[in-house]
N, C-alpha and C positions, 0 to 999 in steps of 0.2 A: 695857784698851783692846783687846786681842785679842778679848776677849769681845764687845766692842761691834762690832768690825769683823766678827767671825764672825756676830754677830746681824744686821748690816747686809747681809752677803753672803747669809746665809740668807734674809733678808727680800727681797732683790733676786732671789734664785733663786726664791723662792716667787712673787714678783710676775711673773717671766719665765715660770714654768711656768703660772701662772694666766692670764697674757696668751695664752700659746700654747694653753691649753685653751679659753679663751673664743673664740679665732679658730677652733679646731677645731670647737667646738660650733656656732658661727655657720655655718661651712661645712657641717656635718652637717645643720643646720636647713634651710639653703638646698637641699641635696641632697634631703632628705626632702620639702620643699615641692615641688620639681620632680617627684619621684617620685609624690607625691600627684596632681599635675596630670596626669602621664602615665597613672597608674592610672585617674584619672577619665575621661580621654579614651578609654583602652582600654575601660573599662566602658561608656561611651557607644557606642563602635564595636561592642563585643560585643552590646549591646542592639539596635542597628540590624541587625547581622548575624543575630541571633536572629529578629528580626521578618521579615527578608527570607527567612531559612531556612524559617520557618513558612509564609510566602506561597508560596515555591517548592515546599515539600512539598504544600501544598494544591493548587497548580496541577498538580503531578505526579500527585497522586491523581486530579484531574479528568481529566487526559489519560489516565491509566491506565484509569479507568472507561470513558472514551469509546472507547479502543482495544479494551477488552474487549467493549463493546457491539457495536462494528463487527465484531469477530471472531466474535461469536455470530451476528450477522446474516449474515456471509459464510458461516458454517457452515451456516445454514439455506438460503442460496442454493445452496451446493454440493450439499446434500442434494436440493434441488429439481432441480438440473441432472442429478444422478444418476438421479432418478426419471424425468425427461424422456428421458434416454438409454435407460433400460430400456423406456419406453413406445415410443420410436422403434424400438428393436430388435424389440419384439413386433409392431409394425405392419409393419415390413419383413419379418418372418417370415411374417405373415399374407398380405401382398401377394405374397410369393414363392410361397407355397402356392397362392394363388388363380391366379397366373400359370401355374403348372405345371398346375393343373386345367383352366384355359381352353385352354392349349396342347394338353393331352391330348384334350380334347373336340373341338377343331378338327381335330386329326389323325385322330381316330376318324371324324368326320363326313366328312372328305375321303376316307378309306379306303372308307367305305360308299358315298359318291357314285361313286367309281371302280368299285367292285364292282357297283353297281346301275345304272350309266350305260346299259348296253345295254338293260336293262329299261325305263328311263325313255324312252329314245329310241324303243323299240318302242311303248310306251304312247302317246307323243305322235304317232307316225305313225298308229296306229290311230284316235286321236281326230281327227286331221286328216282322215283318210279318212272317218270317220263323219260329220263335219260336212259334207264335200263331198257325200256321198251324200244326206244329209238335205236340203241346199239343192237338189240336182238333183231329188229327189223332190218337193219343194215347188213348184219351177218347173214340173215336169211336171204336177202336179196342177192348178196354176193355169192352165196353157195348156189342159189337157183340159177344165176347167170353162168356159173362155172359148169353146172350140169347141162345147161342148154348148149353150151359150146362144145362139149365133149362128145 
């Protein structure tokens, strides 16, 4: 009888362990199922993130190309502005030289006029006197010819 009781206790113990293991396996299966769902959702989100990352990288590449093109255009603009500045400096230098030359010429002309003013005045006086003499001579000739004819 002890053997039968021992066998019954062993059978009950085996049944209890089996029951416990079955419960544990069910819980593990449930946990694994939830993990599969979570991993599936994570895979889906990672896939979406990957797509969005690719789109963002493409947009960034486009923006980067656009910025590079604008920087290149700005570089050309700055080079043009530098060339314009150089041209303006050259024109300013030429104008400055022309201004100095004109000023020197005017000063030289004024000096010569001042130096020769008395000569010009004398020449004008002689011209004026000559014109008066010529008119008087013409009037005298005209009146002499009128007296001769009368």
